[in-house]
PDB file with SEQRES, HELIX, SHEET and CRYST1 records, atoms N, CA, C and O in Angstrom:
SEQRES   1 A   48  MET PHE ILE ASN TYR PHE ILE SER GLY THR VAL LYS GLN          
SEQRES   2 A   48  HIS LEU LEU ASN TYR TYR PHE SER SER THR ARG ILE GLU          
SEQRES   3 A   48  GLU ILE TYR ARG SER LEU ASP TYR SER GLU ARG VAL ALA          
SEQRES   4 A   48  ILE SER ASN THR MET ASN LEU ASP GLN                          
HELIX    1 AA1 PHE A    2  PHE A    6  5                                   5    
HELIX    2 AA2 GLY A    9  SER A   21  1                                  13    
HELIX    3 AA3 ARG A   24  SER A   31  1                                   8    
HELIX    4 AA4 TYR A   34  ASP A   47  1                                  14    
CRYST1    1.000    1.000    1.000  90.00  90.00  90.00 P 1           1          
ATOM      1  N   MET A   1     -29.399  -3.044 -12.821  1.00  0.00           N  
ATOM      2  CA  MET A   1     -29.781  -1.633 -12.956  1.00  0.00           C  
ATOM      3  C   MET A   1     -30.704  -1.449 -14.140  1.00  0.00           C  
ATOM      4  O   MET A   1     -30.488  -2.023 -15.208  1.00  0.00           O  
ATOM      5  N   PHE A   2     -31.735  -0.643 -13.944  1.00  0.00           N  
ATOM      6  CA  PHE A   2     -32.721  -0.480 -15.017  1.00  0.00           C  
ATOM      7  C   PHE A   2     -32.129   0.189 -16.246  1.00  0.00           C  
ATOM      8  O   PHE A   2     -32.666   0.045 -17.345  1.00  0.00           O  
ATOM      9  N   ILE A   3     -31.033   0.919 -16.079  1.00  0.00           N  
ATOM     10  CA  ILE A   3     -30.456   1.637 -17.230  1.00  0.00           C  
ATOM     11  C   ILE A   3     -29.958   0.658 -18.287  1.00  0.00           C  
ATOM     12  O   ILE A   3     -29.827   1.025 -19.454  1.00  0.00           O  
ATOM     13  N   ASN A   4     -29.682  -0.569 -17.895  1.00  0.00           N  
ATOM     14  CA  ASN A   4     -29.220  -1.564 -18.858  1.00  0.00           C  
ATOM     15  C   ASN A   4     -30.226  -1.758 -19.988  1.00  0.00           C  
ATOM     16  O   ASN A   4     -29.844  -2.043 -21.123  1.00  0.00           O  
ATOM     17  N   TYR A   5     -31.510  -1.604 -19.678  1.00  0.00           N  
ATOM     18  CA  TYR A   5     -32.533  -1.826 -20.689  1.00  0.00           C  
ATOM     19  C   TYR A   5     -32.497  -0.759 -21.773  1.00  0.00           C  
ATOM     20  O   TYR A   5     -33.014  -0.968 -22.870  1.00  0.00           O  
ATOM     21  N   PHE A   6     -31.887   0.387 -21.471  1.00  0.00           N  
ATOM     22  CA  PHE A   6     -31.884   1.488 -22.429  1.00  0.00           C  
ATOM     23  C   PHE A   6     -30.578   1.586 -23.198  1.00  0.00           C  
ATOM     24  O   PHE A   6     -30.416   2.466 -24.044  1.00  0.00           O  
ATOM     25  N   ILE A   7     -29.646   0.688 -22.909  1.00  0.00           N  
ATOM     26  CA  ILE A   7     -28.347   0.724 -23.578  1.00  0.00           C  
ATOM     27  C   ILE A   7     -28.230  -0.489 -24.484  1.00  0.00           C  
ATOM     28  O   ILE A   7     -28.445  -1.622 -24.055  1.00  0.00           O  
ATOM     29  N   SER A   8     -27.887  -0.244 -25.736  1.00  0.00           N  
ATOM     30  CA  SER A   8     -27.743  -1.365 -26.668  1.00  0.00           C  
ATOM     31  C   SER A   8     -26.533  -2.210 -26.296  1.00  0.00           C  
ATOM     32  O   SER A   8     -25.643  -1.744 -25.584  1.00  0.00           O  
ATOM     33  N   GLY A   9     -26.498  -3.437 -26.771  1.00  0.00           N  
ATOM     34  CA  GLY A   9     -25.412  -4.350 -26.441  1.00  0.00           C  
ATOM     35  C   GLY A   9     -24.054  -3.792 -26.846  1.00  0.00           C  
ATOM     36  O   GLY A   9     -23.074  -3.927 -26.113  1.00  0.00           O  
ATOM     37  N   THR A  10     -24.002  -3.160 -28.022  1.00  0.00           N  
ATOM     38  CA  THR A  10     -22.721  -2.637 -28.510  1.00  0.00           C  
ATOM     39  C   THR A  10     -22.203  -1.539 -27.602  1.00  0.00           C  
ATOM     40  O   THR A  10     -21.031  -1.536 -27.228  1.00  0.00           O  
ATOM     41  N   VAL A  11     -23.076  -0.604 -27.247  1.00  0.00           N  
ATOM     42  CA  VAL A  11     -22.678   0.499 -26.373  1.00  0.00           C  
ATOM     43  C   VAL A  11     -22.267  -0.048 -25.009  1.00  0.00           C  
ATOM     44  O   VAL A  11     -21.282   0.392 -24.416  1.00  0.00           O  
ATOM     45  N   LYS A  12     -23.049  -1.024 -24.524  1.00  0.00           N  
ATOM     46  CA  LYS A  12     -22.749  -1.614 -23.225  1.00  0.00           C  
ATOM     47  C   LYS A  12     -21.351  -2.234 -23.244  1.00  0.00           C  
ATOM     48  O   LYS A  12     -20.596  -2.103 -22.281  1.00  0.00           O  
ATOM     49  N   GLN A  13     -21.010  -2.914 -24.354  1.00  0.00           N  
ATOM     50  CA  GLN A  13     -19.703  -3.557 -24.457  1.00  0.00           C  
ATOM     51  C   GLN A  13     -18.588  -2.514 -24.446  1.00  0.00           C  
ATOM     52  O   GLN A  13     -17.547  -2.720 -23.821  1.00  0.00           O  
ATOM     53  N   HIS A  14     -18.807  -1.393 -25.137  1.00  0.00           N  
ATOM     54  CA  HIS A  14     -17.806  -0.336 -25.143  1.00  0.00           C  
ATOM     55  C   HIS A  14     -17.606   0.223 -23.744  1.00  0.00           C  
ATOM     56  O   HIS A  14     -16.480   0.509 -23.337  1.00  0.00           O  
ATOM     57  N   LEU A  15     -18.705   0.378 -23.008  1.00  0.00           N  
ATOM     58  CA  LEU A  15     -18.601   0.886 -21.648  1.00  0.00           C  
ATOM     59  C   LEU A  15     -17.830  -0.093 -20.773  1.00  0.00           C  
ATOM     60  O   LEU A  15     -16.975   0.311 -19.985  1.00  0.00           O  
ATOM     61  N   LEU A  16     -18.135  -1.385 -20.914  1.00  0.00           N  
ATOM     62  CA  LEU A  16     -17.423  -2.390 -20.133  1.00  0.00           C  
ATOM     63  C   LEU A  16     -15.935  -2.365 -20.478  1.00  0.00           C  
ATOM     64  O   LEU A  16     -15.084  -2.421 -19.590  1.00  0.00           O  
ATOM     65  N   ASN A  17     -15.630  -2.280 -21.768  1.00  0.00           N  
ATOM     66  CA  ASN A  17     -14.225  -2.236 -22.183  1.00  0.00           C  
ATOM     67  C   ASN A  17     -13.537  -1.027 -21.573  1.00  0.00           C  
ATOM     68  O   ASN A  17     -12.389  -1.117 -21.138  1.00  0.00           O  
ATOM     69  N   TYR A  18     -14.239   0.114 -21.537  1.00  0.00           N  
ATOM     70  CA  TYR A  18     -13.646   1.322 -20.978  1.00  0.00           C  
ATOM     71  C   TYR A  18     -13.332   1.131 -19.506  1.00  0.00           C  
ATOM     72  O   TYR A  18     -12.226   1.429 -19.055  1.00  0.00           O  
ATOM     73  N   TYR A  19     -14.305   0.635 -18.761  1.00  0.00           N  
ATOM     74  CA  TYR A  19     -14.100   0.513 -17.321  1.00  0.00           C  
ATOM     75  C   TYR A  19     -13.014  -0.500 -16.988  1.00  0.00           C  
ATOM     76  O   TYR A  19     -12.210  -0.268 -16.085  1.00  0.00           O  
ATOM     77  N   PHE A  20     -12.979  -1.614 -17.701  1.00  0.00           N  
ATOM     78  CA  PHE A  20     -12.021  -2.650 -17.356  1.00  0.00           C  
ATOM     79  C   PHE A  20     -10.627  -2.349 -17.886  1.00  0.00           C  
ATOM     80  O   PHE A  20      -9.650  -2.934 -17.417  1.00  0.00           O  
ATOM     81  N   SER A  21     -10.518  -1.437 -18.866  1.00  0.00           N  
ATOM     82  CA  SER A  21      -9.194  -1.106 -19.393  1.00  0.00           C  
ATOM     83  C   SER A  21      -8.623   0.131 -18.710  1.00  0.00           C  
ATOM     84  O   SER A  21      -7.447   0.447 -18.889  1.00  0.00           O  
ATOM     85  N   SER A  22      -9.435   0.828 -17.934  1.00  0.00           N  
ATOM     86  CA  SER A  22      -8.968   2.045 -17.280  1.00  0.00           C  
ATOM     87  C   SER A  22      -8.481   1.749 -15.874  1.00  0.00           C  
ATOM     88  O   SER A  22      -8.692   0.656 -15.349  1.00  0.00           O  
ATOM     89  N   THR A  23      -7.838   2.715 -15.279  1.00  0.00           N  
ATOM     90  CA  THR A  23      -7.348   2.541 -13.913  1.00  0.00           C  
ATOM     91  C   THR A  23      -8.497   2.613 -12.908  1.00  0.00           C  
ATOM     92  O   THR A  23      -8.304   2.322 -11.728  1.00  0.00           O  
ATOM     93  N   ARG A  24      -9.684   2.997 -13.361  1.00  0.00           N  
ATOM     94  CA  ARG A  24     -10.815   3.094 -12.446  1.00  0.00           C  
ATOM     95  C   ARG A  24     -11.182   1.731 -11.892  1.00  0.00           C  
ATOM     96  O   ARG A  24     -11.809   1.643 -10.836  1.00  0.00           O  
ATOM     97  N   ILE A  25     -10.803   0.663 -12.587  1.00  0.00           N  
ATOM     98  CA  ILE A  25     -11.100  -0.677 -12.085  1.00  0.00           C  
ATOM     99  C   ILE A  25     -10.457  -0.873 -10.721  1.00  0.00           C  
ATOM    100  O   ILE A  25     -10.996  -1.584  -9.873  1.00  0.00           O  
ATOM    101  N   GLU A  26      -9.316  -0.250 -10.509  1.00  0.00           N  
ATOM    102  CA  GLU A  26      -8.665  -0.363  -9.207  1.00  0.00           C  
ATOM    103  C   GLU A  26      -9.496   0.320  -8.132  1.00  0.00           C  
ATOM    104  O   GLU A  26      -9.628  -0.193  -7.020  1.00  0.00           O  
ATOM    105  N   GLU A  27     -10.063   1.494  -8.470  1.00  0.00           N  
ATOM    106  CA  GLU A  27     -10.918   2.194  -7.512  1.00  0.00           C  
ATOM    107  C   GLU A  27     -12.157   1.359  -7.204  1.00  0.00           C  
ATOM    108  O   GLU A  27     -12.573   1.237  -6.052  1.00  0.00           O  
ATOM    109  N   ILE A  28     -12.735   0.789  -8.257  1.00  0.00           N  
ATOM    110  CA  ILE A  28     -13.940  -0.026  -8.070  1.00  0.00           C  
ATOM    111  C   ILE A  28     -13.615  -1.235  -7.210  1.00  0.00           C  
ATOM    112  O   ILE A  28     -14.361  -1.577  -6.293  1.00  0.00           O  
ATOM    113  N   TYR A  29     -12.480  -1.888  -7.519  1.00  0.00           N  
ATOM    114  CA  TYR A  29     -12.081  -3.083  -6.773  1.00  0.00           C  
ATOM    115  C   TYR A  29     -11.882  -2.754  -5.303  1.00  0.00           C  
ATOM    116  O   TYR A  29     -12.303  -3.513  -4.430  1.00  0.00           O  
ATOM    117  N   ARG A  30     -11.229  -1.602  -5.023  1.00  0.00           N  
ATOM    118  CA  ARG A  30     -10.968  -1.220  -3.646  1.00  0.00           C  
ATOM    119  C   ARG A  30     -12.258  -0.897  -2.904  1.00  0.00           C  
ATOM    120  O   ARG A  30     -12.327  -1.045  -1.684  1.00  0.00           O  
ATOM    121  N   SER A  31     -13.285  -0.454  -3.638  1.00  0.00           N  
ATOM    122  CA  SER A  31     -14.538  -0.074  -2.988  1.00  0.00           C  
ATOM    123  C   SER A  31     -15.418  -1.285  -2.661  1.00  0.00           C  
ATOM    124  O   SER A  31     -16.390  -1.170  -1.915  1.00  0.00           O  
ATOM    125  N   LEU A  32     -15.070  -2.443  -3.223  1.00  0.00           N  
ATOM    126  CA  LEU A  32     -15.853  -3.643  -2.948  1.00  0.00           C  
ATOM    127  C   LEU A  32     -15.593  -4.137  -1.533  1.00  0.00           C  
ATOM    128  O   LEU A  32     -14.533  -3.895  -0.954  1.00  0.00           O  
ATOM    129  N   ASP A  33     -16.576  -4.829  -0.995  1.00  0.00           N  
ATOM    130  CA  ASP A  33     -16.317  -5.420   0.319  1.00  0.00           C  
ATOM    131  C   ASP A  33     -15.587  -6.757   0.128  1.00  0.00           C  
ATOM    132  O   ASP A  33     -15.447  -7.249  -0.992  1.00  0.00           O  
ATOM    133  N   TYR A  34     -15.131  -7.327   1.239  1.00  0.00           N  
ATOM    134  CA  TYR A  34     -14.236  -8.480   1.161  1.00  0.00           C  
ATOM    135  C   TYR A  34     -14.851  -9.658   0.411  1.00  0.00           C  
ATOM    136  O   TYR A  34     -14.177 -10.283  -0.408  1.00  0.00           O  
ATOM    137  N   SER A  35     -16.115  -9.969   0.675  1.00  0.00           N  
ATOM    138  CA  SER A  35     -16.737 -11.132   0.033  1.00  0.00           C  
ATOM    139  C   SER A  35     -16.796 -10.967  -1.476  1.00  0.00           C  
ATOM    140  O   SER A  35     -16.646 -11.939  -2.217  1.00  0.00           O  
ATOM    141  N   GLU A  36     -17.017  -9.731  -1.938  1.00  0.00           N  
ATOM    142  CA  GLU A  36     -17.054  -9.489  -3.376  1.00  0.00           C  
ATOM    143  C   GLU A  36     -15.666  -9.668  -3.987  1.00  0.00           C  
ATOM    144  O   GLU A  36     -15.532 -10.197  -5.090  1.00  0.00           O  
ATOM    145  N   ARG A  37     -14.634  -9.224  -3.264  1.00  0.00           N  
ATOM    146  CA  ARG A  37     -13.270  -9.403  -3.770  1.00  0.00           C  
ATOM    147  C   ARG A  37     -12.933 -10.876  -3.903  1.00  0.00           C  
ATOM    148  O   ARG A  37     -12.315 -11.293  -4.883  1.00  0.00           O  
ATOM    149  N   VAL A  38     -13.342 -11.667  -2.909  1.00  0.00           N  
ATOM    150  CA  VAL A  38     -13.055 -13.105  -2.946  1.00  0.00           C  
ATOM    151  C   VAL A  38     -13.745 -13.743  -4.144  1.00  0.00           C  
ATOM    152  O   VAL A  38     -13.157 -14.579  -4.830  1.00  0.00           O  
ATOM    153  N   ALA A  39     -14.994 -13.351  -4.398  1.00  0.00           N  
ATOM    154  CA  ALA A  39     -15.736 -13.908  -5.526  1.00  0.00           C  
ATOM    155  C   ALA A  39     -15.047 -13.579  -6.841  1.00  0.00           C  
ATOM    156  O   ALA A  39     -14.950 -14.430  -7.725  1.00  0.00           O  
ATOM    157  N   ILE A  40     -14.564 -12.338  -6.975  1.00  0.00           N  
ATOM    158  CA  ILE A  40     -13.885 -11.938  -8.203  1.00  0.00           C  
ATOM    159  C   ILE A  40     -12.574 -12.694  -8.343  1.00  0.00           C  
ATOM    160  O   ILE A  40     -12.242 -13.166  -9.431  1.00  0.00           O  
ATOM    161  N   SER A  41     -11.829 -12.812  -7.257  1.00  0.00           N  
ATOM    162  CA  SER A  41     -10.554 -13.531  -7.306  1.00  0.00           C  
ATOM    163  C   SER A  41     -10.770 -14.983  -7.703  1.00  0.00           C  
ATOM    164  O   SER A  41     -10.014 -15.526  -8.508  1.00  0.00           O  
ATOM    165  N   ASN A  42     -11.804 -15.620  -7.140  1.00  0.00           N  
ATOM    166  CA  ASN A  42     -12.093 -17.011  -7.478  1.00  0.00           C  
ATOM    167  C   ASN A  42     -12.442 -17.141  -8.951  1.00  0.00           C  
ATOM    168  O   ASN A  42     -12.019 -18.090  -9.609  1.00  0.00           O  
ATOM    169  N   THR A  43     -13.216 -16.185  -9.474  1.00  0.00           N  
ATOM    170  CA  THR A  43     -13.597 -16.216 -10.881  1.00  0.00           C  
ATOM    171  C   THR A  43     -12.369 -16.086 -11.767  1.00  0.00           C  
ATOM    172  O   THR A  43     -12.230 -16.802 -12.759  1.00  0.00           O  
ATOM    173  N   MET A  44     -11.471 -15.161 -11.402  1.00  0.00           N  
ATOM    174  CA  MET A  44     -10.262 -14.969 -12.204  1.00  0.00           C  
ATOM    175  C   MET A  44      -9.374 -16.205 -12.156  1.00  0.00           C  
ATOM    176  O   MET A  44      -8.755 -16.567 -13.157  1.00  0.00           O  
ATOM    177  N   ASN A  45      -9.310 -16.850 -11.002  1.00  0.00           N  
ATOM    178  CA  ASN A  45      -8.481 -18.048 -10.881  1.00  0.00           C  
ATOM    179  C   ASN A  45      -9.006 -19.179 -11.754  1.00  0.00           C  
ATOM    180  O   ASN A  45      -8.223 -19.971 -12.278  1.00  0.00           O  
ATOM    181  N   LEU A  46     -10.321 -19.262 -11.915  1.00  0.00           N  
ATOM    182  CA  LEU A  46     -10.903 -20.310 -12.746  1.00  0.00           C  
ATOM    183  C   LEU A  46     -10.517 -20.131 -14.210  1.00  0.00           C  
ATOM    184  O   LEU A  46     -10.431 -21.105 -14.957  1.00  0.00           O  
ATOM    185  N   ASP A  47     -10.283 -18.869 -14.623  1.00  0.00           N  
ATOM    186  CA  ASP A  47      -9.948 -18.598 -16.017  1.00  0.00           C  
ATOM    187  C   ASP A  47      -8.512 -18.988 -16.351  1.00  0.00           C  
ATOM    188  O   ASP A  47      -8.172 -19.161 -17.521  1.00  0.00           O  
ATOM    189  N   GLN A  48      -7.678 -19.125 -15.343  1.00  0.00           N  
ATOM    190  CA  GLN A  48      -6.263 -19.397 -15.614  1.00  0.00           C  
ATOM    191  C   GLN A  48      -6.015 -20.870 -15.924  1.00  0.00           C  
ATOM    192  O   GLN A  48      -4.877 -21.264 -16.175  1.00  0.00           O  
TER     193      GLN A  48                                                      
END                                                                             
């Protein structure tokens, strides 16, 4: 997204922290299609 170019790294990090720490992540996750969910699940499994 082009808006990324207008947001400093610090602000961007705060926004990411907000989204991932809020319950909205569940809404976002549910809105993804199946292939995106699989990709995220695989990524999370690699971290464990």
